[in-house]
BAKENU-98553 format. One record per atom (N, C-alpha, C): residue number from 1; residue in one letter; atom name; x, y, z. Coordinates in nm, 3 decimals, always signed. Example, Ala and Ser with C-alpha at 12.3 -4.5 7.8 and 13.67 -1.06 7.14 Angstrom:
// residues 2
1  a  N  +1.319  -0.569  +0.780
1  a  CA  +1.230  -0.450  +0.780
1  a  C  +1.320  -0.330  +0.780
2  s  N  +1.285  -0.225  +0.708
2  s  CA  +1.367  -0.106  +0.714
2  s  C  +1.290  +0.003  +0.787
***
This chain:
// residues 76
1  a  N  +2.371  +0.201  +0.224
1  a  CA  +2.365  +0.292  +0.099
1  a  C  +2.294  +0.163  -0.015
2  w  N  +2.425  +0.061  -0.025
2  w  CA  +2.400  -0.018  -0.117
2  w  C  +2.268  -0.153  -0.088
3  l  N  +2.242  -0.136  +0.069
3  l  CA  +2.097  -0.227  +0.096
3  l  C  +1.975  -0.175  +0.034
4  n  N  +1.977  -0.013  +0.082
4  n  CA  +1.815  +0.030  +0.052
4  n  C  +1.822  +0.045  -0.092
5  r  N  +1.930  +0.058  -0.177
5  r  CA  +1.918  +0.088  -0.339
5  r  C  +1.894  -0.040  -0.376
6  g  N  +1.949  -0.157  -0.317
6  g  CA  +1.899  -0.287  -0.345
6  g  C  +1.727  -0.308  -0.337
7  k  N  +1.703  -0.305  -0.205
7  k  CA  +1.553  -0.292  -0.202
7  k  C  +1.470  -0.191  -0.298
8  t  N  +1.517  -0.085  -0.316
8  t  CA  +1.414  -0.009  -0.416
8  t  C  +1.446  -0.067  -0.552
9  l  N  +1.556  -0.123  -0.574
9  l  CA  +1.570  -0.181  -0.733
9  l  C  +1.488  -0.305  -0.699
10  y  N  +1.467  -0.388  -0.615
10  y  CA  +1.375  -0.529  -0.636
10  y  C  +1.278  -0.492  -0.616
11  n  N  +1.184  -0.381  -0.585
11  n  CA  +1.072  -0.341  -0.564
11  n  C  +1.031  -0.304  -0.696
12  l  N  +1.094  -0.266  -0.780
12  l  CA  +1.091  -0.177  -0.902
12  l  C  +1.091  -0.352  -0.998
13  e  N  +1.140  -0.457  -0.941
13  e  CA  +1.179  -0.569  -1.060
13  e  C  +1.249  -0.571  -1.130
14  r  N  +1.364  -0.497  -1.086
14  r  CA  +1.493  -0.473  -1.157
14  r  C  +1.600  -0.580  -1.095
15  y  N  +1.588  -0.712  -1.078
15  y  CA  +1.643  -0.825  -1.021
15  y  C  +1.768  -0.820  -1.031
16  e  N  +1.826  -0.785  -1.147
16  e  CA  +1.970  -0.816  -1.138
16  e  C  +2.047  -0.704  -1.091
17  e  N  +1.986  -0.581  -1.123
17  e  CA  +2.024  -0.453  -1.062
17  e  C  +2.029  -0.436  -0.920
18  a  N  +1.922  -0.502  -0.881
18  a  CA  +1.927  -0.555  -0.703
18  a  C  +2.012  -0.646  -0.675
19  l  N  +2.046  -0.737  -0.719
19  l  CA  +2.145  -0.869  -0.729
19  l  C  +2.287  -0.766  -0.682
20  e  N  +2.292  -0.708  -0.791
20  e  CA  +2.445  -0.634  -0.821
20  e  C  +2.479  -0.528  -0.666
21  s  N  +2.368  -0.486  -0.640
21  s  CA  +2.340  -0.360  -0.503
21  s  C  +2.365  -0.462  -0.399
22  y  N  +2.288  -0.593  -0.390
22  y  CA  +2.355  -0.659  -0.272
22  y  C  +2.508  -0.742  -0.274
23  d  N  +2.558  -0.732  -0.371
23  d  CA  +2.672  -0.743  -0.388
23  d  C  +2.791  -0.649  -0.359
24  r  N  +2.739  -0.524  -0.404
24  r  CA  +2.819  -0.416  -0.352
24  r  C  +2.845  -0.409  -0.186
25  a  N  +2.713  -0.409  -0.150
25  a  CA  +2.693  -0.412  +0.026
25  a  C  +2.752  -0.509  +0.098
26  l  N  +2.751  -0.627  +0.035
26  l  CA  +2.855  -0.731  +0.133
26  l  C  +2.974  -0.742  +0.086
27  a  N  +3.022  -0.666  -0.032
27  a  CA  +3.184  -0.635  -0.046
27  a  C  +3.242  -0.575  +0.042
28  l  N  +3.140  -0.485  +0.115
28  l  CA  +3.207  -0.374  +0.213
28  l  C  +3.165  -0.424  +0.375
29  n  N  +3.076  -0.522  +0.361
29  n  CA  +3.047  -0.616  +0.465
29  n  C  +2.962  -0.714  +0.457
30  p  N  +3.046  -0.816  +0.452
30  p  CA  +3.024  -0.984  +0.437
30  p  C  +2.931  -1.039  +0.556
31  n  N  +2.880  -0.916  +0.641
31  n  CA  +2.834  -1.018  +0.776
31  n  C  +2.703  -0.940  +0.784
32  l  N  +2.695  -0.839  +0.643
32  l  CA  +2.517  -0.829  +0.689
32  l  C  +2.431  -0.953  +0.655
33  d  N  +2.358  -0.991  +0.745
33  d  CA  +2.288  -1.097  +0.735
33  d  C  +2.116  -1.089  +0.634
34  m  N  +2.125  -0.917  +0.656
34  m  CA  +2.012  -0.932  +0.597
34  m  C  +2.044  -0.927  +0.393
35  a  N  +2.159  -0.858  +0.392
35  a  CA  +2.205  -0.864  +0.261
35  a  C  +2.180  -0.966  +0.152
36  w  N  +2.236  -1.091  +0.260
36  w  CA  +2.239  -1.184  +0.234
36  w  C  +2.106  -1.235  +0.187
37  n  N  +2.012  -1.246  +0.298
37  n  CA  +1.888  -1.291  +0.302
37  n  C  +1.842  -1.207  +0.146
38  n  N  +1.821  -1.086  +0.145
38  n  CA  +1.789  -0.995  +0.028
38  n  C  +1.838  -1.034  -0.123
39  r  N  +1.974  -1.101  -0.086
39  r  CA  +2.018  -1.155  -0.222
39  r  C  +1.969  -1.280  -0.278
40  g  N  +1.939  -1.356  -0.191
40  g  CA  +1.854  -1.487  -0.176
40  g  C  +1.751  -1.474  -0.266
41  i  N  +1.670  -1.345  -0.217
41  i  CA  +1.529  -1.346  -0.268
41  i  C  +1.530  -1.323  -0.402
42  a  N  +1.646  -1.225  -0.422
42  a  CA  +1.650  -1.183  -0.582
42  a  C  +1.672  -1.276  -0.668
43  l  N  +1.813  -1.392  -0.580
43  l  CA  +1.829  -1.494  -0.716
43  l  C  +1.717  -1.616  -0.710
44  d  N  +1.622  -1.594  -0.618
44  d  CA  +1.496  -1.695  -0.610
44  d  C  +1.413  -1.634  -0.736
45  d  N  +1.371  -1.477  -0.749
45  d  CA  +1.305  -1.450  -0.855
45  d  C  +1.354  -1.459  -0.991
46  l  N  +1.485  -1.462  -1.004
46  l  CA  +1.562  -1.491  -1.094
46  l  C  +1.590  -1.622  -1.132
47  e  N  +1.536  -1.719  -1.074
47  e  CA  +1.522  -1.900  -1.088
47  e  C  +1.697  -1.932  -1.043
48  r  N  +1.735  -1.872  -0.996
48  r  CA  +1.839  -1.924  -0.955
48  r  C  +1.890  -1.991  -0.827
49  y  N  +1.818  -2.106  -0.803
49  y  CA  +1.774  -2.127  -0.703
49  y  C  +1.922  -2.232  -0.603
50  e  N  +2.011  -2.258  -0.644
50  e  CA  +2.127  -2.301  -0.571
50  e  C  +2.182  -2.173  -0.522
51  e  N  +2.174  -2.093  -0.594
51  e  CA  +2.260  -1.958  -0.540
51  e  C  +2.166  -1.896  -0.448
52  a  N  +2.044  -1.890  -0.482
52  a  CA  +1.949  -1.826  -0.335
52  a  C  +1.997  -1.953  -0.230
53  l  N  +1.984  -2.056  -0.233
53  l  CA  +2.005  -2.154  -0.083
53  l  C  +2.141  -2.082  -0.051
54  e  N  +2.222  -2.092  -0.159
54  e  CA  +2.372  -2.048  -0.064
54  e  C  +2.343  -1.925  +0.034
55  s  N  +2.290  -1.836  -0.049
55  s  CA  +2.268  -1.702  +0.006
55  s  C  +2.189  -1.708  +0.162
56  y  N  +2.069  -1.768  +0.168
56  y  CA  +1.998  -1.785  +0.258
56  y  C  +2.088  -1.892  +0.369
57  d  N  +2.166  -1.987  +0.324
57  d  CA  +2.267  -2.036  +0.442
57  d  C  +2.360  -1.934  +0.477
58  r  N  +2.394  -1.820  +0.450
58  r  CA  +2.489  -1.730  +0.464
58  r  C  +2.453  -1.682  +0.579
59  a  N  +2.324  -1.611  +0.509
59  a  CA  +2.246  -1.588  +0.632
59  a  C  +2.245  -1.609  +0.765
60  l  N  +2.180  -1.751  +0.752
60  l  CA  +2.136  -1.819  +0.868
60  l  C  +2.293  -1.859  +0.958
61  a  N  +2.410  -1.856  +0.874
61  a  CA  +2.531  -1.885  +0.953
61  a  C  +2.553  -1.747  +1.039
62  l  N  +2.546  -1.649  +0.952
62  l  CA  +2.552  -1.500  +1.058
62  l  C  +2.490  -1.508  +1.191
63  n  N  +2.338  -1.512  +1.150
63  n  CA  +2.254  -1.506  +1.232
63  n  C  +2.118  -1.624  +1.248
64  p  N  +2.154  -1.737  +1.294
64  p  CA  +2.081  -1.830  +1.336
64  p  C  +1.902  -1.787  +1.356
65  n  N  +1.885  -1.682  +1.394
65  n  CA  +1.780  -1.612  +1.430
65  n  C  +1.676  -1.552  +1.338
66  n  N  +1.778  -1.549  +1.218
66  n  CA  +1.698  -1.459  +1.113
66  n  C  +1.605  -1.562  +1.017
67  d  N  +1.494  -1.537  +1.120
67  d  CA  +1.340  -1.617  +1.084
67  d  C  +1.313  -1.588  +0.928
68  m  N  +1.367  -1.466  +0.874
68  m  CA  +1.304  -1.424  +0.729
68  m  C  +1.372  -1.539  +0.619
69  a  N  +1.524  -1.545  +0.678
69  a  CA  +1.595  -1.602  +0.574
69  a  C  +1.541  -1.759  +0.579
70  r  N  +1.514  -1.801  +0.732
70  r  CA  +1.444  -1.960  +0.712
70  r  C  +1.354  -1.973  +0.620
71  y  N  +1.250  -1.871  +0.644
71  y  CA  +1.118  -1.928  +0.564
71  y  C  +1.146  -1.881  +0.447
72  n  N  +1.208  -1.814  +0.364
72  n  CA  +1.275  -1.795  +0.246
72  n  C  +1.336  -1.921  +0.181
73  r  N  +1.429  -1.944  +0.278
73  r  CA  +1.525  -2.096  +0.218
73  r  C  +1.426  -2.223  +0.209
74  g  N  +1.313  -2.218  +0.277
74  g  CA  +1.223  -2.350  +0.330
74  g  C  +1.145  -2.290  +0.209
75  n  N  +1.105  -2.196  +0.132
75  n  CA  +1.025  -2.210  +0.006
75  n  C  +1.110  -2.177  -0.120
76  v  N  +1.203  -2.228  -0.121
76  v  CA  +1.303  -2.229  -0.239
76  v  C  +1.329  -2.377  -0.275
***
């Protein structure tokens, strides 16, 4: 539920609130590579680039085949 909430808030350009939702999802399950990736996207839009890179790295550590995280990391 928190992951979907985060995506909706992100689409509404409410990046801080989206970030909070991703953090809540990760508090419940820190192994959600897509939540780490989406967290990185929100951080990137907030111009918090170092944190975005860390989130993409976490996503890739959990799932080395997450091409979206690899692509997003490269764009930061």
